C-alpha positions as CSV (number, residue, x, y, z in Angstrom):
1,M,0.0,-0.2,-0.1
2,P,1.2,3.4,-1.0
3,K,2.2,5.4,1.8
4,A,0.6,9.2,2.2
5,K,3.0,12.1,1.8
6,V,2.7,14.4,5.1
7,A,2.2,17.8,5.2
8,P,4.7,19.7,7.9
9,R,3.0,19.8,11.1
10,Q,1.9,23.8,11.7
11,E,1.6,24.4,15.4
12,V,-0.8,27.1,17.2
13,A,0.9,28.9,20.1
14,G,-2.9,30.1,21.8
15,L,-5.8,31.2,20.5
16,L,-7.9,33.6,22.6
17,R,-11.9,33.1,21.8
18,V,-14.0,36.3,21.6
19,G,-16.8,34.2,20.5
20,T,-18.7,33.3,17.0
21,P,-21.3,35.2,16.6
22,Y,-24.3,35.0,14.1
23,E,-24.3,37.7,11.2
24,R,-26.2,37.1,8.3
25,T,-28.6,35.3,6.5
26,V,-28.6,34.1,2.7
27,G,-30.8,32.3,0.6
28,M,-34.2,31.2,0.9
29,R,-36.7,28.7,-0.4
30,R,-37.4,30.1,-4.1
31,L,-34.0,30.3,-4.5
32,T,-31.9,27.2,-2.0
33,N,-34.6,24.6,-2.0
34,T,-33.2,22.0,0.3
35,A,-29.4,23.3,1.1
36,T,-27.4,20.4,1.3
37,D,-23.6,21.3,0.4
38,I,-21.8,24.9,0.6
39,A,-18.5,25.6,-1.3
40,L,-16.8,29.3,-1.7
41,S,-15.2,30.4,-4.7
42,K,-11.7,32.6,-4.7
43,D,-13.8,35.8,-5.3
44,G,-16.1,35.3,-2.1
45,H,-19.1,34.0,-4.0
46,L,-21.3,30.9,-2.2
47,H,-22.0,28.1,-4.7
48,I,-24.9,26.1,-2.9
49,L,-25.8,22.5,-3.3
50,C,-29.9,22.2,-3.3
51,R,-31.2,18.4,-3.3
52,G,-34.8,17.6,-3.4
53,E,-37.4,15.5,-5.2
54,N,-36.7,15.4,-8.6
55,L,-34.3,18.0,-8.8
56,V,-30.7,19.2,-7.7
57,F,-29.2,22.2,-8.5
58,V,-26.2,24.4,-7.4
59,R,-27.6,28.3,-7.0
60,R,-24.8,31.0,-6.6
61,L,-25.1,33.6,-4.3
62,T,-22.7,36.7,-3.0
63,L,-22.5,37.0,0.9
64,D,-24.9,40.5,0.4
65,D,-27.6,37.6,-1.0
66,K,-27.5,38.6,-4.7
67,D,-28.3,35.6,-7.0
68,L,-25.8,35.0,-9.3
69,G,-27.6,32.2,-11.2
70,A,-28.0,28.1,-11.2
71,F,-27.3,25.2,-13.1
72,N,-29.5,22.0,-12.5
73,L,-27.3,18.6,-12.2
74,V,-30.9,16.7,-12.1
75,G,-34.2,17.4,-13.3
76,G,-35.1,20.7,-14.1
77,G,-38.3,23.1,-15.2
78,G,-40.9,25.2,-13.0
79,P,-40.1,27.8,-11.0
80,V,-37.3,26.8,-8.4
81,G,-33.7,25.6,-10.1
82,G,-31.2,26.6,-12.2
83,S,-31.0,28.0,-16.6
84,F,-29.9,24.8,-17.6
85,K,-29.1,21.3,-17.2
86,V,-25.4,20.4,-17.4
87,E,-24.8,17.5,-19.7
88,A,-23.3,14.7,-17.2
89,D,-24.5,11.8,-15.9
90,F,-25.7,12.8,-12.3
91,V,-28.1,10.8,-10.4
92,W,-28.0,12.1,-6.8
93,P,-25.4,14.3,-6.2
94,S,-24.6,14.6,-2.3
95,A,-21.4,16.9,-1.7
96,I,-19.3,19.7,-3.3
97,A,-16.0,21.7,-2.7
98,I,-14.1,24.0,-4.7
99,D,-10.4,23.6,-5.7
100,A,-7.4,26.0,-5.6
101,S,-8.2,26.5,-9.3
102,D,-11.7,27.5,-9.1
103,R,-12.8,24.0,-10.4
104,L,-16.0,23.0,-8.9
105,W,-16.1,19.4,-7.8
106,V,-19.3,16.9,-7.6
107,C,-19.3,13.9,-5.7
108,D,-22.6,11.6,-6.8
109,E,-23.6,8.9,-4.3
110,G,-26.3,7.5,-7.0
111,A,-24.1,7.7,-10.2
112,N,-20.6,6.6,-7.6
113,K,-18.5,9.0,-9.5
114,F,-16.8,12.7,-9.3
115,F,-17.5,15.4,-11.9
116,I,-15.4,18.5,-12.3
117,L,-16.9,21.4,-13.4
118,T,-16.2,24.9,-14.3
119,L,-17.8,27.2,-12.0
120,D,-20.6,28.0,-14.4
121,G,-21.5,24.4,-15.2
122,K,-19.1,23.3,-17.9
123,V,-18.2,19.7,-17.6
124,K,-14.2,19.0,-17.5
125,G,-14.4,15.4,-16.8
126,S,-15.5,12.4,-14.4
127,F,-14.3,9.2,-12.9
128,G,-14.9,7.0,-10.6
129,K,-17.4,3.4,-10.4
130,Q,-19.6,1.3,-8.1
131,G,-17.9,-1.6,-6.4
132,T,-15.7,-2.6,-3.5
133,G,-12.3,-2.6,-4.8
134,P,-9.4,-0.3,-4.1
135,G,-10.8,3.4,-5.7
136,E,-14.2,1.9,-6.4
137,M,-17.3,3.3,-4.1
138,N,-21.0,2.6,-2.5
139,R,-22.7,5.9,-1.9
140,P,-19.9,7.8,-1.3
141,S,-21.5,11.2,0.7
142,G,-18.6,13.2,1.3
143,F,-14.9,14.0,0.5
144,C,-12.5,16.7,1.1
145,F,-9.4,17.6,-0.2
146,S,-5.6,16.7,1.8
147,P,-3.2,19.6,2.2
148,N,-0.8,17.6,-0.6
149,G,-3.7,18.0,-3.0
150,N,-4.9,14.5,-2.8
151,I,-8.7,13.8,-2.2
152,Y,-10.1,11.8,1.2
153,V,-13.8,10.4,0.1
154,A,-15.9,8.7,2.8
155,D,-17.4,5.8,1.2
156,T,-20.0,5.4,3.3
157,L,-22.0,1.6,2.3
158,N,-18.1,0.6,2.3
159,H,-17.7,1.4,5.7
160,R,-14.2,3.0,5.0
161,V,-12.5,6.5,3.9
162,Q,-10.2,6.3,0.4
163,E,-7.6,8.4,-0.4
164,I,-7.2,9.3,-4.0
165,T,-5.4,11.4,-6.4
166,R,-7.6,14.0,-8.7
167,E,-7.2,12.0,-11.4
168,G,-9.0,9.4,-9.6
169,K,-6.1,7.1,-8.8
170,F,-6.4,4.5,-5.5
171,L,-3.4,5.7,-2.8
172,L,-5.4,3.7,0.3
173,E,-7.1,3.3,2.6
174,W,-8.8,2.0,6.2
175,G,-11.6,1.2,8.2
176,R,-14.3,-1.5,8.1
177,P,-17.7,-2.3,9.4
178,G,-18.2,-1.8,13.2
179,S,-17.9,0.7,16.1
180,G,-14.5,-0.3,17.0
181,A,-11.7,2.5,17.0
182,G,-11.3,3.2,13.2
183,E,-14.2,1.1,12.2
184,F,-17.5,2.8,10.6
185,N,-21.0,2.6,10.8
186,M,-22.1,4.8,7.4
187,P,-19.0,7.4,7.5
188,W,-20.9,10.8,6.3
189,G,-18.4,13.7,6.0
190,V,-14.5,13.8,6.1
191,A,-12.2,16.4,6.6
192,A,-8.5,17.8,7.0
193,D,-6.7,20.1,9.2
194,P,-3.8,21.6,8.2
195,N,-1.2,19.7,9.8
196,G,-3.1,16.9,7.5
197,D,-4.8,14.7,10.3
198,V,-8.4,13.8,8.7
199,Y,-11.9,13.3,10.6
200,V,-14.4,11.7,9.8
201,S,-18.0,12.0,11.2
202,D,-19.2,8.3,11.6
203,W,-22.4,8.4,10.8
204,R,-24.4,5.8,12.8
205,N,-21.8,5.8,15.3
206,D,-22.7,9.0,16.6
207,R,-19.2,10.0,16.6
208,I,-16.7,11.4,15.3
209,Q,-13.3,9.7,14.7
210,K,-9.6,11.8,14.0
211,F,-7.1,9.5,12.2
212,T,-3.3,10.8,11.1
213,A,-2.7,11.3,7.1
214,D,-1.9,7.5,6.1
215,G,-5.3,6.1,8.1
216,K,-4.0,5.4,12.3
217,F,-6.7,5.8,14.6
218,I,-6.0,9.2,17.2
219,K,-9.1,9.4,19.1
220,Q,-12.4,9.5,19.3
221,I,-14.7,12.8,20.4
222,G,-18.8,12.5,21.5
223,G,-21.0,9.6,21.2
224,S,-24.9,9.4,21.2
225,G,-26.5,11.7,23.0
226,T,-28.2,15.0,23.0
227,G,-25.6,16.9,25.6
228,E,-22.2,18.9,25.0
229,G,-20.2,17.2,23.1
230,E,-22.9,14.3,21.8
231,F,-23.8,14.0,18.4
232,N,-27.2,12.5,16.6
233,R,-26.4,11.3,13.5
234,P,-23.4,13.6,12.7
235,A,-23.1,14.9,8.9
236,G,-20.7,17.2,7.4
237,V,-17.6,18.2,9.0
238,T,-14.8,20.8,8.3
239,V,-11.7,22.3,9.9
240,D,-10.7,26.0,9.7
241,Q,-7.2,27.2,9.4
242,D,-6.6,27.3,13.7
243,G,-7.2,23.6,13.7
244,D,-10.7,24.3,15.2
245,L,-14.1,21.6,14.3
246,Y,-16.5,22.3,13.1
247,V,-19.5,19.1,13.3
248,A,-23.4,19.5,11.7
249,D,-25.3,17.4,14.2
250,W,-28.1,17.0,11.7
251,A,-30.7,15.1,14.0
252,N,-29.8,17.3,16.8
253,H,-30.5,20.2,14.8
254,R,-27.9,22.3,15.6
255,V,-23.4,22.8,14.8
256,Q,-21.1,22.0,17.4
257,L,-17.2,23.6,17.8
258,F,-14.1,21.8,19.1
259,D,-10.8,22.8,19.5
260,R,-7.7,21.2,17.7
261,G,-7.8,18.6,21.0
262,G,-11.3,17.7,20.9
263,R,-12.6,19.5,23.5
264,F,-15.9,20.9,23.3
265,V,-15.8,24.7,23.0
266,E,-19.5,25.9,21.7
267,K,-22.8,24.9,20.0
268,F,-25.2,26.6,17.5
269,A,-28.7,25.9,17.1
270,G,-29.4,28.7,14.8
271,D,-30.3,32.6,14.8
272,A,-31.3,33.3,11.3
273,T,-32.9,36.7,10.3
274,L,-34.4,37.0,6.9
275,S,-32.3,37.3,4.0
276,R,-32.1,40.3,2.0
277,Q,-34.2,38.2,-0.6
278,A,-36.5,36.7,1.2
279,R,-37.4,40.4,3.2
280,E,-38.0,41.8,-0.6
281,Y,-40.0,38.5,-1.2
282,M,-42.0,39.2,1.8
283,I,-42.9,42.3,1.5
284,S,-44.3,41.8,-2.6
285,N,-46.3,39.0,-0.9
286,V,-49.2,39.5,1.3
287,M,-50.2,35.5,1.8
288,A,-46.2,34.8,2.4
289,M,-46.4,37.6,5.4
290,R,-49.6,36.0,6.5
291,L,-47.9,32.6,7.1
292,R,-45.0,33.2,8.8
293,E,-47.5,35.6,11.4
294,M,-48.5,32.2,12.2
295,T,-45.2,30.5,13.4
296,P,-43.3,31.9,16.5
297,I,-39.8,34.1,15.4
298,E,-38.1,32.2,18.0
299,Q,-38.7,28.6,16.2
300,Q,-38.0,30.0,12.6
301,K,-34.4,31.8,13.9
302,R,-33.2,27.6,14.8
303,F,-31.7,24.8,12.3
304,R,-33.4,22.2,10.9
305,W,-31.4,19.6,9.9
306,P,-27.9,21.1,8.9
307,T,-26.3,19.0,6.5
308,S,-22.7,20.7,6.3
309,V,-20.8,23.5,7.9
310,R,-17.9,25.6,5.9
311,T,-15.8,28.1,6.9
312,G,-13.6,30.9,5.1
313,P,-10.8,32.2,5.4
314,D,-11.8,35.6,6.8
315,G,-13.3,33.8,9.9
316,R,-16.6,33.1,8.3
317,V,-18.7,30.0,9.6
318,Y,-21.3,28.9,6.9
319,V,-24.3,25.9,8.0
320,A,-26.0,24.5,5.0
321,D,-29.7,24.7,7.1
322,Y,-31.1,22.0,4.9
323,G,-34.8,22.3,6.6
324,S,-35.1,25.9,6.3
325,H,-34.0,26.2,2.6
326,R,-30.8,28.6,3.5
327,V,-27.7,29.5,4.4
328,Q,-26.9,30.9,8.1
329,V,-23.2,32.8,8.7
330,Y,-21.6,33.3,11.7
331,K,-18.5,35.1,12.4
332,K,-15.3,33.7,14.3
333,E,-13.8,36.2,16.7
334,A,-10.1,35.2,17.9
335,V,-7.0,36.6,18.4
336,R,-3.9,34.2,17.4
337,L,-1.1,34.4,20.6
338,A,2.4,33.9,20.1
339,P,4.3,31.7,22.8
340,G,5.4,35.0,25.2
341,Q,1.7,36.2,25.1
342,I,0.9,33.0,26.8
343,A,1.1,32.7,30.5
344,P,2.4,30.3,32.9
345,R,-0.6,27.8,33.9
346,P,-2.5,29.0,37.1
347,R,-2.0,27.5,40.1
348,S,-5.3,27.3,41.7
349,N,-8.2,26.7,39.5
350,T,-10.2,29.5,41.4
351,L,-10.4,33.3,40.0
352,Y,-11.2,36.2,42.7
353,T,-12.4,39.0,41.7
354,Q,-12.9,42.5,43.4
355,F,-15.2,46.1,42.4
């Protein structure tokens, strides 16, 4: 088995967290129906994979919620979806990502393939087939790019993770069915941190597993439950530039944040306001406004079945709020500390203050 190339480890001296406040909402049912995954292009635009019954499309929005158009991958026609259909044999796309060359990668769990597109929907290539052998897939749900440019894919019904090149050449695999360390029960999401370590959301085992770049088990994060640091069907995962881990805790209707050591930091339950597009639609549509008034505002803020979470280089956190057909945006506030700025560990855990 070929050995993966491991990126040089990057160490952060310390991180002074201020918080991750809610910033805005983009999208609405008529634009981002059943938002499933998100990818960011170099210009900061959002590319949102939306998949519902008989229709799968990619919608492009600016951070200010300006609609840049959409194209269909499966189905088409009607008031929702794109202006044209991409000519390729898509079946049931599950995840998207944009590489350093601004190419849009689509993982299709129905076709057991990867498709490579331009940002405006032109097909540049594809590879993959169904099977259980090296490089073959069975309903892949998620993928990510490694620091060295390869692809990690959550090969869901084969209960494993595979590393492949961008040309589809098999490099390595790890995992088998089960609930022990290094085993999986339908892995969904996968993310690589700046050091090359890999996080996998183990869907039916309700946990996150962390591995080295060559598949050696490091630790488990979480377990079944509704408490802090526990999961109920974890879906998409991502790691930001500081090594912080974000998990879309799907059936708990929240996102959880962990530090690079796997310690629980905070959770987000949803804070949505109306997006610009939704506000304009409500003002011009009396019936829609009446329907909105029938539901308590507090309920309308919350996540419903979040499937994906992504981060940008500016600290923004994007959550695909699948059940509410939108993307909620947060902004991480933190100060990166140099070694000389960190005080020694206190001798006592008690802090006394005087006013």
